[in-house]
Backbone bond lengths (Angstrom), bond angles and torsions (degrees), N, CA, C in turn:
res aa  C-N    CA-C-N  psi(-1)  N-CA   C-N-CA  omega(-1)  CA-C   N-CA-C  phi
1 X - - - 1.468 - - 1.525 110.56 -
2 X 1.337 116.52 -34.29 1.461 118.95 178.21 1.531 110.55 -65.59
3 X 1.337 115.58 -40.07 1.466 119.54 178.65 1.525 110.13 -62.76
4 X 1.336 116.75 -39.27 1.458 120.47 178.68 1.524 110.57 -65.18
5 X 1.324 116.87 -44.70 1.460 120.75 -178.80 1.529 111.16 -63.78
6 X 1.325 116.00 -36.14 1.461 120.81 -178.10 1.522 112.65 -89.67
7 X 1.361 115.89 0.12 1.471 121.80 -177.20 1.528 111.09 54.60
8 X 1.338 114.82 37.53 1.467 120.78 179.18 1.521 108.83 -90.28
9 X 1.312 116.19 82.68 1.459 120.24 -178.93 1.526 110.05 -125.02
10 X 1.336 116.53 147.88 1.476 125.73 -0.05 1.524 111.78 -74.09
11 X 1.313 114.80 157.00 1.453 122.31 177.33 1.522 108.48 -136.24
12 X 1.333 116.25 130.89 1.470 121.45 -178.84 1.524 108.57 -125.35
13 X 1.315 116.31 131.40 1.466 121.77 178.24 1.517 109.01 -133.42
14 X 1.337 116.90 147.38 1.467 121.12 -177.80 1.521 110.24 -130.49
15 X 1.334 115.55 145.95 1.464 121.67 177.94 1.520 108.44 -140.96
16 X 1.318 115.92 123.23 1.471 120.98 179.97 1.518 110.20 -83.24
17 X 1.330 116.76 134.69 1.470 122.16 177.92 1.533 108.63 -124.52
18 X 1.338 116.65 87.89 1.467 121.07 -175.06 1.530 113.92 -59.13
19 X 1.333 117.61 -38.98 1.466 119.79 -177.78 1.523 110.70 -63.07
20 X 1.318 117.09 -40.68 1.463 121.49 -179.69 1.531 112.40 -82.09
21 X 1.332 116.68 -12.46 1.458 120.05 179.00 1.515 113.97 75.24
22 X 1.349 117.92 24.38 1.465 120.94 -178.54 1.521 110.46 -139.02
23 X 1.301 114.94 164.49 1.459 122.64 168.33 1.518 107.30 -116.07
24 X 1.327 116.46 123.71 1.462 120.46 178.10 1.524 109.03 -86.15
25 X 1.309 115.11 129.63 1.467 120.94 178.57 1.517 108.50 -121.05
26 X 1.336 117.12 119.25 1.458 122.22 178.31 1.517 109.10 -102.11
27 X 1.310 114.53 131.47 1.465 120.80 177.01 1.522 108.60 -118.87
28 X 1.311 116.42 120.00 1.465 122.29 175.56 1.519 106.49 -108.52
29 X 1.318 116.98 118.51 1.464 120.56 -174.26 1.517 109.95 -151.63
30 X 1.326 115.33 166.94 1.449 119.81 172.68 1.521 108.91 -68.78
31 X 1.318 117.09 130.79 1.456 119.68 -178.29 1.528 110.08 -70.84
32 X 1.319 115.77 143.52 1.467 121.42 177.17 1.517 108.31 -160.35
33 X 1.304 116.02 162.64 1.454 120.30 177.79 1.532 109.46 -65.71
34 X 1.324 115.94 131.96 1.460 120.49 178.33 1.514 114.53 87.83
35 X 1.336 117.82 0.51 1.467 119.79 -178.12 1.526 111.54 -59.30
36 X 1.331 116.93 -50.26 1.458 120.44 -177.20 1.528 110.88 -60.15
37 X 1.332 117.34 -43.49 1.467 121.01 179.94 1.526 111.24 -62.62
38 X 1.326 116.24 -40.29 1.461 120.50 -179.86 1.525 111.32 -66.39
39 X 1.331 117.05 -41.56 1.462 120.70 178.83 1.533 110.63 -65.70
40 X 1.326 116.51 -41.34 1.471 119.79 178.32 1.519 110.96 -62.59
41 X 1.333 116.97 -38.52 1.464 120.57 177.98 1.523 111.14 -64.16
42 X 1.338 116.86 -39.88 1.465 120.80 179.54 1.522 110.87 -63.69
43 X 1.319 116.68 -39.04 1.466 120.61 179.99 1.519 110.72 -66.01
44 X 1.318 116.94 -44.78 1.464 120.44 179.48 1.520 111.29 -64.23
45 X 1.334 116.66 -42.45 1.462 120.93 179.32 1.526 111.21 -61.02
46 X 1.326 116.67 -28.99 1.469 121.30 179.77 1.526 112.01 -79.30
47 X 1.323 117.80 -4.72 1.458 120.85 178.48 1.512 114.59 89.94
48 X 1.332 117.09 14.78 1.467 120.80 -179.21 1.526 110.42 -102.32
49 X 1.322 116.02 152.61 1.456 122.89 172.69 1.521 108.97 -101.15
50 X 1.318 117.00 141.27 1.463 121.92 178.87 1.519 109.11 -93.75
51 X 1.344 116.09 117.11 1.464 120.61 179.48 1.518 111.35 -86.75
52 X 1.327 117.26 -34.92 1.461 121.38 177.14 1.524 108.71 -161.19
53 X 1.332 115.20 163.00 1.459 120.11 -179.58 1.519 109.36 -148.56
54 X 1.314 115.71 142.77 1.458 121.27 178.16 1.526 108.66 -133.43
55 X 1.307 116.66 138.20 1.458 122.16 -174.11 1.522 109.35 -122.30
56 X 1.318 116.47 131.57 1.466 121.43 177.20 1.527 107.84 -133.55
57 X 1.317 116.60 132.64 1.458 121.43 179.29 1.523 109.52 -121.20
58 X 1.330 116.92 132.93 1.468 121.35 -178.91 1.527 110.22 -93.45
59 X 1.310 115.36 164.49 1.459 120.55 -178.74 1.525 112.74 -68.50
60 X 1.345 116.07 -21.13 1.466 118.30 -178.56 1.529 112.30 -94.27
61 X 1.343 116.70 18.35 1.461 120.10 172.58 1.510 115.92 84.86
62 X 1.326 117.84 21.31 1.459 121.05 176.81 1.533 109.63 -106.66
63 X 1.314 115.97 157.80 1.461 121.23 179.40 1.523 109.86 -126.43
64 X 1.328 115.64 135.20 1.457 122.50 171.08 1.532 106.53 -111.25
65 X 1.297 117.61 107.92 1.462 121.30 178.07 1.524 108.48 -111.69
66 X 1.320 116.58 127.38 1.465 121.40 -179.66 1.520 108.68 -117.38
67 X 1.324 116.27 121.59 1.458 122.70 178.52 1.526 109.26 -113.17
68 X 1.331 116.99 135.14 1.462 121.55 170.33 1.526 106.31 -100.98
69 X 1.332 116.19 116.10 1.463 120.50 -173.32 1.522 110.39 -120.60
70 X 1.325 114.26 154.94 1.464 120.12 -179.49 1.520 110.21 -150.35
71 X 1.318 115.02 170.61 1.454 120.34 176.13 1.530 109.16 -78.39
72 X 1.324 116.52 172.40 1.466 119.86 -179.64 1.520 112.58 -65.75
73 X 1.346 117.57 -19.24 1.464 120.00 176.17 1.533 111.52 -102.19
74 X 1.343 115.21 25.88 1.475 123.28 169.78 1.532 113.80 64.15
75 X 1.332 116.20 42.02 1.457 122.39 173.52 1.530 108.65 -116.87
76 X 1.334 117.84 157.68 1.471 119.58 -179.32 1.530 111.14 -58.23
77 X 1.311 116.49 123.64 1.459 119.51 -178.87 1.529 110.04 -65.18
78 X 1.330 115.75 132.52 1.456 121.30 177.50 1.507 115.03 86.68
79 X 1.346 118.17 -5.34 1.462 120.29 178.21 1.533 108.31 -66.32
80 X 1.308 116.35 119.55 1.460 120.17 -177.93 1.516 113.43 75.43
81 X 1.328 116.99 8.75 1.472 120.80 179.98 1.532 108.52 -139.59
82 X 1.319 114.82 76.13 1.463 120.77 -176.63 1.530 112.95 -59.57
83 X 1.354 119.58 -39.67 1.468 119.05 179.02 1.527 112.77 -60.51
84 X 1.344 117.13 -39.94 1.466 119.97 -179.87 1.522 110.72 -65.78
85 X 1.323 116.52 -41.03 1.465 120.15 178.98 1.526 110.39 -68.08
86 X 1.314 116.53 -39.03 1.464 120.36 177.79 1.523 111.95 -63.51
87 X 1.334 116.09 -39.62 1.468 119.68 178.64 1.523 110.87 -66.22
88 X 1.339 116.70 -38.05 1.464 120.76 177.34 1.528 110.43 -62.15
89 X 1.326 116.95 -46.50 1.461 121.11 -179.40 1.531 110.74 -61.62
90 X 1.342 116.47 -40.15 1.465 120.30 179.25 1.529 110.91 -64.26
91 X 1.338 116.28 -41.90 1.472 119.55 178.90 1.526 111.35 -65.26
92 X 1.330 116.69 -39.05 1.462 119.99 179.91 1.524 111.49 -66.60
93 X 1.316 117.19 -37.67 1.463 119.94 175.65 1.522 110.78 -61.36
94 X 1.318 116.35 -40.52 1.465 120.30 178.17 1.529 110.53 -68.59
95 X 1.341 115.61 -43.03 1.467 120.35 -177.82 1.516 112.45 -65.97
96 X 1.327 117.08 -24.35 1.461 120.31 177.50 1.522 111.90 -69.57
97 X 1.329 116.13 -21.06 1.459 120.77 -175.92 1.526 113.63 -104.88
98 X 1.327 116.87 -25.22 1.461 120.50 -177.34 1.523 110.09 -145.59
99 X 1.325 115.69 153.14 1.453 120.10 -177.86 1.522 111.56 -70.53
100 X 1.330 115.63 134.33 1.449 122.10 172.07 1.525 107.69 -114.26
101 X 1.310 116.68 131.27 1.460 120.52 -179.09 1.524 110.28 -77.89
102 X 1.325 117.61 149.33 1.475 119.68 176.24 1.521 109.85 -61.42
103 X 1.339 117.79 145.46 1.462 119.80 178.13 1.523 110.78 -66.99
104 X 1.311 116.18 154.40 1.462 120.49 177.70 1.528 109.58 -64.35
105 X 1.329 118.11 142.03 1.466 120.18 -179.40 1.532 111.41 -59.37
106 X 1.326 116.10 135.13 1.463 121.05 177.59 1.521 109.49 -79.40
107 X 1.344 117.50 153.65 1.467 119.62 176.76 1.526 110.95 -57.79
108 X 1.321 116.01 141.71 1.462 120.50 -179.09 1.528 110.66 -80.16
109 X 1.322 114.63 150.34 1.455 119.83 177.84 1.529 110.39 -72.71
110 X 1.326 116.37 162.69 1.467 120.67 177.70 1.529 110.48 -60.39
111 X 1.330 116.51 -35.75 1.465 120.21 178.86 1.521 110.76 -64.48
112 X 1.355 116.39 -43.35 1.458 120.31 -179.29 1.522 110.84 -64.21
113 X 1.337 116.54 -37.65 1.456 120.33 -178.30 1.520 112.37 -66.24
114 X 1.335 116.57 -19.48 1.465 120.27 -177.86 1.525 112.39 -74.94
115 X 1.339 117.21 -13.45 1.457 121.01 -176.73 1.526 110.78 -108.12
116 X 1.315 115.40 131.31 1.459 120.96 174.36 1.528 108.35 -91.03
117 X 1.328 117.04 123.62 1.462 122.25 -177.19 1.526 109.16 -117.84
118 X 1.314 117.03 117.12 1.462 121.07 178.05 1.528 109.13 -92.00
119 X 1.332 118.48 116.40 1.464 120.32 -178.83 1.524 112.03 -78.48
120 X 1.329 116.12 152.75 1.458 120.57 175.23 1.526 109.66 -155.07
121 X 1.326 115.15 156.77 1.464 122.24 -179.37 1.530 108.59 -133.95
122 X 1.330 116.41 135.24 1.455 121.96 176.77 1.528 108.92 -127.93
123 X 1.334 116.30 132.78 1.461 121.99 178.38 1.523 108.27 -120.60
124 X 1.339 116.31 119.26 1.458 122.16 -171.09 1.532 110.48 -121.97
125 X 1.321 116.53 127.48 1.464 121.24 176.42 1.521 112.66 -107.23
126 X 1.338 116.46 11.35 1.458 120.24 -176.53 1.533 113.12 -99.67
127 X 1.315 117.53 -18.94 1.466 120.23 -172.87 1.522 112.95 -73.94
128 X 1.307 117.31 -35.24 1.465 121.19 179.49 1.520 108.93 -150.65
129 X 1.331 118.16 139.50 1.472 119.69 -178.13 1.525 113.58 -75.36
130 X 1.338 117.14 -15.24 1.459 119.83 -175.48 1.523 113.91 -86.23
131 X 1.328 117.96 -17.16 1.462 119.55 -173.37 1.521 111.10 -153.50
132 X 1.303 114.74 162.48 1.465 120.98 169.33 1.524 106.64 -92.78
133 X 1.328 116.29 136.81 1.457 121.09 179.38 1.527 108.10 -102.25
134 X 1.323 115.11 120.32 1.459 121.25 -177.58 1.521 109.05 -113.57
135 X 1.321 116.67 121.44 1.455 121.37 175.61 1.521 108.24 -111.12
136 X 1.322 115.90 123.33 1.460 122.20 -179.56 1.528 108.41 -121.07
137 X 1.309 116.43 120.76 1.463 120.70 -174.85 1.521 109.93 -128.74
138 X 1.323 115.38 133.99 1.458 120.43 180.00 1.519 111.10 -175.59
139 X 1.313 116.00 -166.23 1.467 120.64 -178.54 1.524 110.29 -64.30
140 X 1.314 116.66 129.09 1.454 121.12 179.43 1.526 109.99 -73.35
141 X 1.316 116.22 144.39 1.460 121.89 176.50 1.520 108.70 -163.34
142 X 1.335 117.91 153.39 1.457 119.64 175.71 1.519 110.43 -60.30
143 X 1.313 116.33 136.89 1.457 120.40 178.22 1.518 114.50 88.74
144 X 1.336 117.45 -1.10 1.465 119.56 -177.70 1.529 111.09 -62.53
145 X 1.333 117.89 -46.56 1.460 120.70 -179.22 1.520 110.89 -60.84
146 X 1.319 117.08 -40.96 1.464 120.62 179.58 1.526 110.75 -63.85
147 X 1.329 116.83 -41.40 1.466 120.36 -178.94 1.523 111.58 -68.71
148 X 1.334 116.72 -41.64 1.463 119.97 177.01 1.527 110.40 -63.83
149 X 1.323 116.59 -42.14 1.461 120.73 -179.19 1.528 111.56 -64.62
150 X 1.322 116.58 -33.73 1.462 120.33 178.64 1.529 110.68 -63.82
151 X 1.338 117.30 -34.81 1.469 120.78 177.01 1.527 110.11 -59.38
152 X 1.338 116.51 -45.13 1.463 120.21 178.79 1.524 111.19 -62.40
153 X 1.331 116.52 -43.85 1.466 120.36 -178.85 1.528 110.78 -61.80
154 X 1.323 117.15 -44.46 1.465 121.02 -179.36 1.527 111.82 -65.98
155 X 1.349 116.55 -24.57 1.462 120.71 179.82 1.531 112.41 -94.41
156 X 1.332 117.22 8.74 1.473 121.94 -178.46 1.525 112.11 59.30
157 X 1.327 115.51 41.12 1.461 122.13 177.74 1.527 108.27 -111.85
158 X 1.337 116.84 131.48 1.465 121.92 -178.10 1.523 110.90 -93.14
159 X 1.332 116.30 137.81 1.462 122.12 178.14 1.517 109.37 -95.94
160 X 1.328 116.45 122.44 1.466 120.74 177.28 1.516 111.04 -88.87
161 X 1.321 117.14 -38.36 1.473 120.81 176.20 1.510 109.17 -159.49
162 X 1.318 114.91 160.29 1.460 121.54 179.72 1.519 109.01 -139.51
163 X 1.315 116.08 137.25 1.457 121.95 -179.16 1.532 108.18 -127.89
164 X 1.310 115.90 127.35 1.456 121.07 -172.50 1.517 110.07 -116.19
165 X 1.322 116.05 128.96 1.463 121.42 174.84 1.519 108.62 -133.14
166 X 1.316 116.13 144.12 1.455 121.03 178.30 1.518 109.22 -127.74
167 X 1.335 115.45 131.10 1.455 121.98 178.56 1.524 107.36 -123.43
168 X 1.340 115.77 94.61 1.454 118.72 -176.53 1.514 110.33 65.77
169 X 1.333 116.91 -119.47 1.459 121.24 -179.86 1.521 112.52 -89.88
170 X 1.329 117.55 -6.01 1.463 121.17 -176.59 1.533 111.12 -99.30
171 X 1.327 115.17 134.07 1.464 121.77 173.50 1.516 108.56 -106.04
172 X 1.319 116.49 143.09 1.455 122.07 175.94 1.523 107.54 -131.29
173 X 1.331 116.40 104.64 1.457 122.02 -177.10 1.523 109.26 -106.15
174 X 1.322 116.34 129.97 1.459 122.08 -179.74 1.523 109.12 -115.04
175 X 1.324 115.88 127.77 1.458 122.11 -179.10 1.527 109.77 -120.08
176 X 1.330 116.22 136.83 1.453 121.87 168.71 1.520 105.65 -100.79
177 X 1.322 116.88 115.02 1.462 120.81 -171.64 1.528 110.83 -129.60
178 X 1.320 115.27 162.84 1.462 121.25 177.12 1.519 108.85 -147.82
179 X 1.326 114.98 163.91 1.455 118.87 173.24 1.525 108.60 -62.93
180 X 1.310 116.68 156.52 1.456 120.79 -174.54 1.531 112.15 -56.54
181 X 1.346 117.60 -34.34 1.449 120.63 178.78 1.511 113.55 -89.45
182 X 1.341 117.19 2.47 1.457 121.81 -178.87 1.518 111.15 106.77
183 X 1.319 116.26 155.44 1.459 121.46 177.47 1.520 112.87 95.43
184 X 1.318 114.90 162.99 1.452 121.35 -179.36 1.531 111.61 -69.61
185 X 1.323 114.48 162.32 1.465 120.53 171.50 1.527 106.12 -83.01
186 X 1.307 116.66 103.65 1.457 120.81 -171.67 1.524 113.43 -100.09
187 X 1.307 117.78 -28.29 1.460 120.88 -175.85 1.528 111.14 -66.63
188 X 1.331 118.62 124.87 1.472 120.85 177.23 1.528 112.17 -58.05
189 X 1.333 116.89 -35.06 1.460 120.10 179.04 1.528 111.09 -67.65
190 X 1.337 115.82 -41.07 1.467 120.16 177.96 1.521 110.42 -63.93
191 X 1.325 115.95 -43.10 1.472 120.57 -179.82 1.521 110.65 -62.68
192 X 1.338 116.85 -45.55 1.463 120.79 -178.99 1.533 111.00 -64.02
193 X 1.338 116.68 -41.29 1.455 119.84 -179.86 1.518 112.28 -66.48
194 X 1.332 115.55 -41.40 1.467 120.05 179.06 1.517 110.61 -64.53
195 X 1.329 116.70 -43.68 1.460 120.55 179.57 1.530 110.64 -60.91
196 X 1.312 117.25 -43.38 1.463 120.71 -178.76 1.526 111.76 -62.64
197 X 1.320 116.68 -41.88 1.465 119.82 -178.83 1.525 111.56 -69.81
198 X 1.326 117.38 -37.89 1.467 120.33 177.33 1.527 110.42 -66.21
199 X 1.338 116.76 -39.70 1.460 119.77 178.17 1.524 111.22 -64.83
200 X 1.333 116.86 -34.21 1.467 120.24 177.02 1.522 110.96 -62.24
201 X 1.348 116.31 -42.04 1.463 120.41 177.56 1.530 110.51 -63.14
202 X 1.327 116.25 -44.09 1.463 120.43 -178.68 1.527 111.14 -64.78
203 X 1.326 116.78 -37.74 1.465 120.12 -178.26 1.529 112.79 -76.22
204 X 1.338 116.75 -14.60 1.464 119.63 179.17 1.519 111.23 -61.24
205 X 1.333 117.00 -36.65 1.469 120.32 179.09 1.523 110.23 -66.86
206 X 1.337 117.52 -39.69 1.451 120.25 179.63 1.527 111.42 -71.60
207 X 1.339 116.45 -30.41 1.463 119.43 175.52 1.523 109.71 -64.63
208 X 1.340 115.35 -39.71 1.468 119.39 176.13 1.511 111.62 -65.91
209 X 1.328 116.35 -37.06 1.458 120.20 178.84 1.520 110.71 -64.55
210 X 1.342 116.06 -42.68 1.467 119.51 179.64 1.523 110.74 -63.81
211 X 1.348 116.73 -39.68 1.461 121.14 179.43 1.522 110.59 -63.94
212 X 1.335 116.32 -44.10 1.458 119.65 179.30 1.526 111.08 -62.78
213 X 1.333 116.96 -42.36 1.455 120.73 -178.89 1.519 110.39 -62.83
214 X 1.356 116.99 -42.18 1.466 121.55 179.78 1.520 110.72 -64.46
215 X 1.342 116.13 -43.60 1.460 120.58 -179.15 1.524 111.22 -64.07
216 X 1.317 117.53 -40.67 1.459 120.90 -179.77 1.535 110.33 -67.62
217 X 1.334 116.08 -39.80 1.458 119.41 179.61 1.526 109.79 -65.52
218 X 1.335 116.89 -39.19 1.456 121.02 179.74 1.518 110.33 -65.32
219 X 1.342 116.55 -41.43 1.465 120.90 179.24 1.520 110.77 -64.79
220 X 1.347 115.32 -39.04 1.469 119.34 -179.00 1.515 111.46 -63.45
221 X 1.350 117.74 -34.75 1.455 121.05 179.46 1.523 110.74 -71.43
């Protein structure tokens, strides 16, 4: 609140919550298209997993984005590792001012390759009158949230909130989104185009899996 009163933006603050197994990171910044995607990319690049995210936008053009982040073994990110947390905060400050691209997908483990994951996208305008609810489900991978969020930014769609769940190798991300000027995404053409682009992002992980499987089989021969 002091940063808001003093107009000291961007401002990033972190709080570790050991009982919940996460570190909450609040980013106060000037709102802009692609902000959420850029922040998600910075978090992934820092080696953290995003457990949940909440987005708040003020009438004066500021954004409060809160991310709950953790390590890959589900512990609060940065707990007992001040340099790692400091590097994350520095990246988020940079990402608040300029776009950061999602990191390239890392090679999948042998265990991950053993599972076939069929991606799918659902866009629902019946759950709430204020937003379109988009559920995107597919193979989990680092940077997935950032890549999905970039699709929304490129389509001039605003993210109100994001909820992330992982079931084994499958990720299920739910977004509450609206048109940039407000309101649901009502155009059938817009909905179809958005769904196609999100499915392309989801299938990118499986394309990498197929490539890895082919390369390993070729090496084995």
